N, C-alpha and C positions, 0 to 999 in steps of 0.2 A: 266362576267368575259372573259377576251380575250385570245386565245391563241395564239400565233404565230407558226414558225417553231423551230423543235426540234433540239439542237446544241450539237456537240458532241466534247469533250474537254480533250484530252490521253482518259481514258476509263471510264470516268463519263458523260454521257447524260443527259442534262438539257433542259428543256424548259419553254420560260418566258411567265408569266402570270399575269393578272391584279386580283388580292382577297382582297375581302371585308376584312378591318381590322378586323372584327365582327368575323370570321372566322378563324384566325391566335391567335395558343399558344406558349406557350413556349414548348421546347423539352426538356426531362431530359437530353437527349446526350450532351447538349451544354457544351462544356468542363472548360469555363470561368465561377469559382466559388468564386473567391475571389474578390472583389470592382466591381462585377457584376451589383450593381444597384450604382454607385458611376457616379454622375456625370450626372443621369439622367436630372434632371431640365435645366441643359446647353446642355445638347444633344438635349432636347423637342424645347429648344429658337431656335437653330439652324436648326432642322430640319424646324420648322415654316417660319423661315428666308428665307432659301434656298434653300426648298425642299429636300426629301430624295434622298441623291446624289449616294447612295450604294445600288441596291438593298438587299432583302432578300432573303435568300437561305433556300427555307421548301420542307417537302416531305408530302404525305399525309397520315394522320392521322388513319390508320385502315379503315373501313369501313363507318365511317360516313363521313359528310361535312367539317368537322375543317384539317385544317394544321398545320402541326408543323415546329415551327422555327428553323432549323438546327443551320443557322449561321445569325446572327443580333439579339440577344437577347435586347440587350441594346437600338436597333434601336425600335423595338416592343415596350419594356416599353416605352421610348420617347411619340411615336405613340398613346400609349393608355392613358398616363399621358395629352396631347393635346385635346384626345377623351373627356376625365373623366373633363377636364376643360371649355369643349364646345368650343376650340378654332379648332376645324376639327372635321368633322361627324363622328358619331362615325361606320357607315358603309364604309367609303372611301374605293375606290378600292385604296392597295398597288402594286407594282411592285415587282414580285417575280420570282426568278430563281427555278422549281421545279425541284427535283432530281428524276431521274429515279430510283436508285439503293438506298436501303438502308444501304450508310455508311456515318451513321450522326456524330458519335465521329473522324471518319478521316478529313472529311470535316468540321466539328467545329474548328477540332485542326490546320488543314491548313488553316484556315481564320486569325485567332487569332497569329500564331507564325509567319504567311510570311509578319504580316504586318509591315511595316519600319515605326518607329517613324519621323516626320519630326525636323529637328535641329534646336535647339535654335533660329539659327541665321537666317533660312530661315523664322521661324515663325514671330519674333518681325519685319523686315525688311518687309514681309505682311503685317503685323500692320500696319507700317510705309507708305505702299501705301495706305492702304483704308483711310488714313487721307489727305493726298495728292491729293487723289481723291474726297476730301468734306466732308467725313463722320466723323461726329464728333466722339470723346471718349465715349459719353453716348449711342449713335447709335450704335456705334463697340460694345459694353459690351451687349444691347440689342439684337443684331442679334444671338451671339455667345454664348448667357448664362453667361456671365463673368459681374464680377463687376466692377465697373467704375474705383477701385484703381487697376485691376489685369490689364486692358487695359493700364491702364497709367504708370503701371511697365515697360510694356512689349516698349511702345513708347522712354519711358525712356535709355532702353537695346541699341533701334537699335537709338538713337542718340552717340552712344560711337562712337570712331573716328574708321574710318574705318584699320587702322592698329591693334588697338585695336579688331575690328570683327574678321578679318583674325586669329589674336589669339587663338578666341574662336572657328570659325570652326576647328583649327586643334586640339580643345580639350588642347591648353597648357595655357588657363583661363577657371579656374572653374567658375560655376553660380555666388557663391558667390561672386567670386573677382571681378566680372563682375560688380555686384550690387553696389562693393566698388568704383568702380572706375567710375562708373555712376553719382556719388555724385556731381560732376564736369562737365558745362558742354564745357570747354576748355578741345580742343582737344590735345592740347602741354600739357597741365598739364597733362592727364589721361595715354599720351605715356611715360613723364617722370616719374610719380610715377609707371609706369609697367618696362620698361625699363631701367630706371636708378635703379633698385634693383635687389642685387641676388634674386636666387629662395627663397633661405631659409627663405626671410623676405618681400615676398609677400603675407601675410596672410591678408585676408581679413578688418583687424581691422588695421593692418599697412597700408595698401595702404589708407584707410579713413582718415586716422589721418594726413597722409602725406599730402593727399587734403583739408584737414579743418584745418590745423596747425595755420593757419594766421587769421582763422575767427573767429567770434564770435559766440555760440552756444545760441540758443533764451532764454535758462535755466538760463544763465546766468547775473548775476544780473546790469551789465553795459546795457543788451539787455531790462532787464526787465524797468530799468530805464528811457530809452528814447522811448521805444513800439515802436514794428517792426513796425506798422502805420507811426509814425511819420519819423521812419526811411527810409521807402519806398517813402513816400510824398516827403522828402530830396533828392530824387533819387539814394536811397541807394539799391543795389541788397543783393540779397537773395538766398541760396541753401537750396532746401528743398530734404530731402533723403526719397525717397517714398518705401524704403525697411526696414527701424526701425520701430520696433513696434512701437516708440513714433513721429514717419513722424519726427523727428527731422529736425531743419529750423537752418542753419549759417546766420548771416550778412557778408557778404564777405568786406565790406569797412570799417576796423576798424577806420583809421584815420576820416572818416566823424561823424560813432558814437559816437570819441570821443571828437569832436566838439560839436556836439550834445549836449553833456552831458554835458560839459565845459559851450555852452550857460545857459542851464536853472541851474546850481550851481550858474554860476556867479549873473543871475537875482535875486536871493533868497539871495544872499552876498550882493547885492548891497541895497536889501528892509531891512536885518537887521543890516545894520552897523549904518544906522541914531539913532538907541536904545541908542546910546553914545558909541559903543565898540572904542578899537583904532584901529581896523584892523577888516576883514573878510575876511578868507581866502577859496578857496575850494580845491578840492582834490578829486579827481577820485577813487583813491584806498583805498579800506575799513581800512586796518589796518593803516592808516599815523596817525590817533590819539593816538593810543598807542606806535607809534617807535620815534615822537618829543621829546618825554620826556618833555611835557606840565605840569606846574601848574595849581592850580586850584583855584578861589572864588569862592563864595557861595551866592546864594540870600537871602536876608532874605523874609518870610513869613507871609503875614497875614491874616485874616480870610475873604473869600467872604461877601460882602454885602449879604443883604436879595435880593437885586434885581438880585446880580449875582448868588447865589445859585437858586432861583427862573427858572431862564434863565438855567441853566443848567441840572435841572431837567427836564426843558422841551424838552430840545436838546437830554438828554438821553432817554427820550419817543419816541421822533421821530425816534430818530436812529435806535432804539430796532423793532418798527414798519415797518421802510422800508425796515430794514436787514429779517425780516419776510416776508415781500411782495414779495422781490427779490426770495426766494428760494421757493415760491409756482409759480413763472411763469416758462413756459416751456421754455426747451433751445432752445437760438437761437432768442427769443423773445424781439423785438426791443426796450421795456421800460428797458430794463436791464441797458443798457448804460446809460440811462438818470437818472434812480434813483441810479445809481454808483455814477456818478456825484456828486449829492445831497447827500448822505452820505459822501463824500469826503470835503466837504461843512461844511456839520456840525462837523464833526470831526477838520476842521481848523477854526470853530467858539470856540468850547469848550477849545483847546488849548491856544486861543488868551485870552480866560476868565482867565486859569489857569495860563497864563504867567503874564496878570495884577495881579495878587495878588503877585506876587515877585518882588522885588528889590533888585540891588544892588548898594554898597557904591560906588558913585561917585570918588572918590577917588581912590580906588580898578578899579573900571570900566575901567580909563583909561588907566590904565595899562594893562588890559585883552583884550580879542576877541573872537569871535568865527571860528567856522570852519563847513561850508559847504562841506558834503560829502554825498557818495552812501553808504548806508548801505548794510550787506552783503545779505541781502533778496531784493536788489533794492530799498528800499526804500530813499527817501529823508532823511537825518541826520544831524540835527542844533544845535551841541554841541556850547553853550554857556559857557564864562567864563575861557577861557582857558587863562593860560599864558605861554609865550613864555620863552623860558631858559634865554634869554638876559635881561628879565625882571623880574625875580623873586628874585633877588637880590632887586631891587628895592621898591617889593613887601614887601617884608622882613624888610627893614628900617620903611616902611610906617606902618606896622602892630608894629613894635616896638615904633616908637613913638606915637603910638594912646596909648598904653597900659602904658607910662611915663606921 
């Protein structure tokens, strides 16, 4: 242990010494009782990465060889955790300020009450500077004992408009309001959402809704139908709300999403029209089937042949076995996607066999068509045997003539 010159500040005399970690013990006089152990793991990671930035303040513990830590109990706990996990030596020397007078509670209270927390704007901009210096988010997380999600959230706040950050500095914007504004990367949109509203209407929910009103939530049936990967592959941009519990994602290019959906629906319509339908229309709206006043014709059903029954039974067994196999995979297994494609192929084959056992009267089918649409759950919906309002009279005349 090395002792340097004694220093006097005010009426308090201290001496700087390096003391072995094994000789340091917590002091009962430390005033911090609530949350005294909170975040110890994160603090340990930070000390390991950056060293002990602030010395411990200690005093001699009676006549023994131990020193009580009057100020720095959380730092001591973090150092002990590092030693326990083998990340530092158990007898490593720790820089300490040794008190010459026994005023433990006063010193502990002074350290805890005179500490000024960094403003959130300064904090998030400091994280941003680390990234600009070449440190990736996961490395920052490891060095400061934070989760990668937390680091990314702080970086997201750092990307707010300078005008919005100035409002945060003056405490005109709460952290929840700032998180809502950060859902958009567009500074002009952020500023319009904030400065363009009256104070009473600046709730986080209102701000978030303003910035996402024209976008499509990933859980929306349209987004589920086209798939986010296909949308992004086509050049579509997304917004991800890093601060929501479900990490909500929004598709920002509605026209592109509509175009992709229409292309997929039209391809299906072109495939079913040759079945003998007078028309095959597409619709992106889920309720279009119920609003157009369609009539219906219905197919005649025949029994499946023995070969069809055998194939359906085999397909059903394959489907159940593969579904069970998928459930056994670990999350993220690369085989899941391939097996799900196979499941979809089995479903299509089952549907094809069932449709083959149905047939419409050619005369009625010539007056009817099918609607290819997006269901409420985002699945493809093909409804056959629909009769438009202008063709219903002709269908009734046909049926009356057949009965006569």
